[in-house]
C-alpha positions in Angstrom: -16.5 -1.9 15.6 -19.7 -3.9 15.0 -22.5 -2.5 17.1 -25.7 -3.9 18.4 -28.9 -2.8 16.8 -27.3 -1.7 13.5 -29.5 -1.5 10.5 -29.0 -4.4 8.1 -27.8 -4.0 4.6 -27.4 -6.2 1.5 -25.1 -6.2 -1.5 -26.3 -8.1 -4.6 -24.1 -8.6 -7.6 -25.4 -9.1 -11.1 -24.2 -12.7 -11.1 -26.7 -13.4 -8.2 -24.1 -13.3 -5.4 -25.4 -12.0 -2.1 -23.4 -10.4 0.8 -25.0 -9.3 4.0 -23.7 -6.6 6.4 -24.6 -3.7 8.6 -24.9 0.0 8.0 -22.4 2.4 9.7 -23.3 5.5 7.7 -26.3 6.6 5.7 -29.2 4.6 4.4 -31.1 3.9 1.2 -30.2 2.2 -2.1 -27.3 2.7 -4.5 -26.1 1.0 -7.7 -22.6 1.0 -9.3 -19.8 -1.1 -10.6 -18.3 -2.9 -7.6 -14.5 -2.8 -7.4 -11.9 -3.4 -4.7 -9.0 -1.2 -3.6 -5.9 -2.8 -2.0 -4.6 0.3 -0.2 -4.0 -0.1 3.5 -4.2 3.7 4.0 -5.6 6.7 2.2 -9.3 6.0 2.4 -10.1 9.7 2.5 -8.2 10.4 -0.8 -10.0 7.4 -2.3 -13.4 8.7 -1.2 -12.7 12.1 -2.8 -11.2 10.9 -6.0 -13.6 11.9 -8.8 -12.4 8.8 -10.8 -14.6 6.6 -8.6 -17.9 8.2 -9.9 -20.3 5.4 -10.7 -18.5 2.8 -8.6 -19.0 1.0 -5.3 -15.7 0.6 -3.6 -14.7 -2.3 -1.3 -11.5 -1.9 0.8 -9.5 -5.1 1.1 -7.7 -3.8 4.3 -10.0 -4.9 7.1 -9.9 -1.9 9.5 -11.0 1.4 8.0 -11.8 4.7 9.8 -9.2 4.9 12.6 -7.5 8.0 11.3 -10.7 10.0 10.7 -11.0 12.8 8.2 -9.1 16.1 7.8 -9.3 19.0 5.4 -5.7 18.7 4.2 -6.2 15.3 2.5 -9.1 16.1 0.4 -8.6 15.3 -3.3 -11.7 17.2 -4.5 -14.6 19.1 -2.9 -16.7 16.0 -2.0 -17.3 12.3 -2.3 -17.8 10.8 -5.7 -18.2 7.0 -5.3 -21.7 5.6 -4.9 -21.1 3.4 -1.9 -18.3 2.3 0.5 -17.8 -1.2 1.8 -15.4 -2.2 4.7 -14.9 -5.3 6.8 -14.8 -3.4 10.1 -15.5 0.4 10.6 -13.3 1.9 13.4 -15.0 4.6 15.5 -14.1 6.9 17.1 -10.9 7.9 15.2 -7.6 8.3 16.9 -5.3 10.8 15.0 -4.2 14.3 15.9 -5.0 15.5 12.4 -8.6 14.2 12.4 -11.4 16.8 12.5 -14.4 14.4 12.1 -15.1 10.7 11.8 -15.5 8.6 8.6 -19.2 8.1 9.5 -19.8 11.9 9.9 -18.1 12.5 6.5 -20.1 9.9 4.6 -23.4 11.1 6.1 -22.6 14.8 5.4 -22.3 13.8 1.7 -25.3 11.4 1.9 -23.2 8.3 1.0 -23.9 4.8 2.2 -21.2 3.0 4.3 -21.5 -0.8 5.0 -19.4 -3.0 7.3 -19.5 -6.6 8.2 -19.4 -7.9 4.7 -16.7 -10.6 4.0 -14.5 -8.4 1.9 -12.0 -11.2 1.3 -14.7 -13.4 -0.3 -16.1 -10.4 -2.2 -12.6 -9.6 -3.6 -12.0 -13.2 -4.6 -15.3 -13.2 -6.4 -14.5 -10.0 -8.4 -11.0 -11.3 -9.2 -12.5 -14.6 -10.6 -15.5 -13.2 -12.4 -14.5 -9.6 -13.1 -15.8 -6.2 -11.9 -19.6 -6.5 -11.8 -22.6 -4.2 -11.4 -23.9 -4.3 -7.9 -26.7 -2.8 -5.7 -26.4 -1.9 -2.0 -29.7 -1.6 -0.2 -30.9 -1.0 3.3 -34.6 -0.9 2.1 -35.4 -4.5 1.2 -34.1 -8.0 1.5 -36.0 -9.2 -1.6 -33.1 -10.6 -3.6 -35.1 -11.1 -6.8 -36.2 -7.5 -6.8 -32.6 -6.2 -6.2 -31.2 -8.6 -8.8 -33.7 -7.3 -11.4 -32.8 -3.7 -10.6 -29.0 -4.3 -10.8 -29.2 -6.2 -14.1 -31.1 -3.2 -15.6 -28.3 -0.8 -14.5 -26.3 0.3 -17.5 -22.8 -0.1 -15.9 -19.8 2.0 -17.0 -19.2 0.9 -20.6 -20.3 3.6 -23.1 -21.1 6.1 -20.4 -19.7 9.6 -20.2 -19.3 10.3 -16.4 -16.8 13.2 -16.9 -19.7 15.6 -17.4 -20.8 14.8 -13.8 -17.4 15.7 -12.2 -15.7 18.4 -14.4 -15.6 22.0 -13.2 -18.4 24.2 -14.6 -16.3 27.2 -15.3 -12.6 27.9 -15.7 -10.6 28.8 -12.6 -7.1 29.5 -11.4 -5.4 27.2 -8.8 -3.4 29.5 -6.5 -1.7 29.1 -3.1 -3.0 25.5 -2.8 -6.7 26.3 -3.4 -9.2 27.2 -6.1 -8.7 30.9 -6.1 -11.3 32.5 -8.4 -13.3 31.9 -11.6 -11.7 33.1 -14.8 -14.9 33.8 -16.7 -17.5 35.5 -14.4 -18.9 37.2 -17.5 -19.1 34.0 -19.6 -15.8 34.4 -21.4 -12.4 33.2 -20.4 -10.3 36.1 -19.1 -6.5 36.0 -19.4 -4.8 37.6 -16.5 -1.1 36.5 -16.3 0.2 37.5 -12.9 3.8 36.3 -13.6 4.8 36.4 -17.3 7.9 34.3 -16.5 5.8 31.4 -15.0 5.1 28.4 -17.1 1.4 28.5 -17.8 -0.2 25.0 -17.7 -3.8 24.5 -18.8 -5.4 21.6 -17.0 -8.3 20.0 -18.8 -10.4 18.8 -15.9 -11.9 15.4 -16.5 -12.1 14.8 -12.7 -8.9 16.3 -11.5 -7.3 15.4 -8.1 -6.1 18.3 -6.1 -2.6 16.8 -5.7 -2.0 17.1 -9.5 -2.6 20.8 -9.2 -0.4 21.0 -6.0 2.4 19.3 -7.9 2.3 21.8 -10.7 2.1 24.8 -8.5 5.0 23.6 -6.3 7.1 23.5 -9.5 6.4 27.2 -10.2 3.6 26.8 -12.7 0.6 29.1 -13.3 -2.3 26.6 -13.2 -5.5 27.3 -15.1 -8.2 24.7 -14.9 -10.8 24.3 -17.7 -13.9 22.3 -18.1 -13.6 19.1 -20.1 -15.8 20.5 -22.8 -13.3 23.2 -23.7 -12.4 23.2 -27.4 -8.8 23.0 -28.8 -9.0 26.6 -30.0 -10.1 27.8 -26.6 -7.2 26.0 -25.0 -4.6 27.5 -27.5 -6.1 30.9 -27.1 -4.7 31.0 -23.6 -1.2 30.5 -25.0 -0.3 27.8 -22.6 3.3 26.4 -22.2 1.8 23.0 -21.6 -1.5 21.1 -21.3 -2.2 18.5 -18.7 -5.0 15.9 -19.3 -6.3 14.7 -15.9 -7.7 11.5 -14.4 -11.5 10.9 -14.4 -14.3 8.4 -14.4 -16.2 6.2 -16.9 -15.4 4.8 -20.3 -12.8 6.7 -22.3 -14.4 5.6 -25.6 -17.5 7.7 -24.6 -15.5 11.0 -24.8 -15.2 11.8 -28.5 -15.5 15.6 -27.9 -12.5 15.5 -25.6 -10.5 13.3 -27.9 -11.2 15.7 -30.8 -10.1 18.7 -28.8 -6.8 16.9 -27.8 -6.2 15.8 -31.4 -6.5 19.3 -32.6 -3.7 20.5 -30.2 -1.3 17.5 -30.5 2.1 18.8 -31.7 1.2 22.4 -31.1 1.9 22.5 -27.4 3.5 20.0 -24.9 0.9 17.6 -23.4 1.0 15.4 -20.3 -1.8 12.8 -19.7 -2.6 11.0 -16.5 -4.8 8.0 -16.2 -8.0 8.9 -18.1 -5.8 11.5 -19.8 -3.5 8.7 -21.0 -6.5 6.9 -22.5 -7.7 10.2 -24.2 -4.2 10.8 -25.6 -4.1 7.3 -26.9 -7.3 7.7 -28.8 -6.2 11.1 -30.1 -3.1 9.3 -31.5 -5.3 6.9 -33.4 -5.6 4.1 -30.8 -8.3 2.2 -29.0 -9.0 1.3 -25.4 -10.5 -1.8 -23.8 -12.0 -2.7 -20.4 -9.9 -4.6 -17.9 -11.3 -7.7 -16.1 -11.3 -6.1 -12.7 -9.1 -3.0 -13.0 -6.2 -1.7 -11.1 -7.1 0.0 -7.8 -4.5 0.4 -5.2 -1.2 1.9 -4.1 1.3 -1.0 -4.7 1.3 -1.6 -8.5 4.8 -2.4 -9.9 5.6 -0.7 -13.1 8.8 -1.2 -15.3 10.5 1.9 -16.6 11.7 0.8 -20.1 14.3 3.6 -20.3 16.0 3.1 -16.9 15.2 -0.5 -16.2 13.9 0.6 -12.8 10.8 -0.9 -11.1 8.5 1.8 -9.7 5.7 1.2 -7.2 2.7 3.2 -8.2 -0.7 4.4 -7.2 -3.4 3.3 -9.7 -7.2 3.6 -10.2 -8.5 2.6 -13.6 -10.7 0.0 -15.3 -9.7 0.7 -18.9 -6.4 0.6 -20.8 -4.9 1.8 -24.1 -4.0 -0.9 -26.7 -0.5 0.3 -27.9 -0.6 -1.8 -31.0 -3.7 0.1 -32.2 -1.9 3.5 -32.3 -1.3 5.1 -35.7 1.0 7.9 -34.4 4.7 7.0 -33.9 5.2 6.3 -30.2 7.6 4.9 -27.7 6.6 2.6 -24.9 8.1 4.0 -21.7 6.3 2.0 -19.0 4.7 -1.5 -18.5 2.6 -2.9 -15.7 4.5 -5.9 -14.3 1.4 -7.6 -13.0 -0.4 -8.0 -16.4 1.9 -6.3 -19.0 -0.7 -3.6 -19.8 0.4 -0.2 -21.1 1.5 2.2 -18.3 3.2 4.9 -20.3 3.6 6.1 -23.9 5.7 8.9 -25.4 5.2 10.7 -28.7 8.5 12.5 -29.2 7.6 14.2 -32.4 4.5 15.7 -30.8 6.1 16.8 -27.5 3.6 14.7 -25.6 3.6 11.7 -23.2 1.1 10.0 -20.9 0.9 7.5 -18.1 -1.8 5.2 -16.9 -0.9 5.5 -13.2 -1.0 8.4 -10.7 2.4 10.1 -10.3 0.7 12.6 -7.9 0.0 9.7 -5.5 -2.4 10.8 -2.7 -2.6 8.1 -1.6 0.5 6.1 -2.5 4.2 6.2 -3.0 6.1 8.9 -4.7 8.3 6.8 -7.0 6.7 8.4 -10.1 6.6 12.1 -9.2 9.6 12.8 -11.4 7.1 12.7 -14.3 6.0 16.2 -13.3 9.7 17.3 -13.7 9.8 15.6 -17.1 6.7 17.7 -18.1 8.5 20.9 -16.9 11.5 19.9 -18.9 9.4 19.3 -22.0 7.8 22.8 -21.6 11.2 24.4 -21.2 12.6 22.6 -24.2 9.7 24.0 -26.2 10.5 27.5 -24.8 14.0 27.1 -26.1 15.8 27.2 -22.8 16.8 24.8 -20.0 15.0 24.7 -16.7 
């Protein structure tokens, strides 16, 4: 709720638009690309999604904070977005699972939270003009100064933000948590606790925990590697499959990851999610481009070209693959029904497929979680037996 005596804050966009509000968490000044998320629930998962690195997120649902924060709904170890904008912050929380408030969570991670801004007007501005660079400040009301600073900010195009969110060393995901590092001595060790388990190497470009949970729940041995891992290092672990994860920034700024994936295409089954879809597209000879304002929410309709079924999906991306640019033979398996952008591509000859949305949800519906089963089936086919 709006409180008396709250510190004032200001959002300035690169086009000169100004929005005034109040601070409910933190203080200072942050810059980023301003985007909106249409989810009515799941703000904790949004805050902890590494794909939001470099962005200031505005929630379109007006009341945020009433369910608090709990340890079970974390999608990474911390908060990755630059700033958080809501219409009205709800405090104290009222939920039996809550362990602390949204304010406490943001301040523990030194993140700025702003309320009182007209998020409907802000969203309409972004939809009309496109995602823009913005600056949030509690330090000054000098608009000219803030506008100069935000226009000097580089934005997301051409920037590799994966380096800021990927794991530093390989580790095993076990019993729902990061269990232990695989290379304490500097080299990847290769313990295989269950020789019958499907070994999945996860190339961490900003992985969400629920991707790892979905793999483990399906009986996979899950090894998570830094995004800088080479193709040879991946294959040396003898994986049954490789999963390319979600992540932040411009996919065209990741040639080292694209080269690694290109070197293993056709040698091992591969499943790409979100940024992983864009990396796979480039490895298959294609190009990506930036969307006007991106897809950020949990209610995006997607058409399954094989079944004719419409699936409601969770999405968070600002770039897309251009299917017509691909040089490898591919099959379109999914389309976004809002703007007809690519949502899924399959490469049957290479035992690989990828999707632009998030089948792991968290937050969001579970219409697309069958894709993890498809990945299991692809690995089993390669092994020469049925699941």
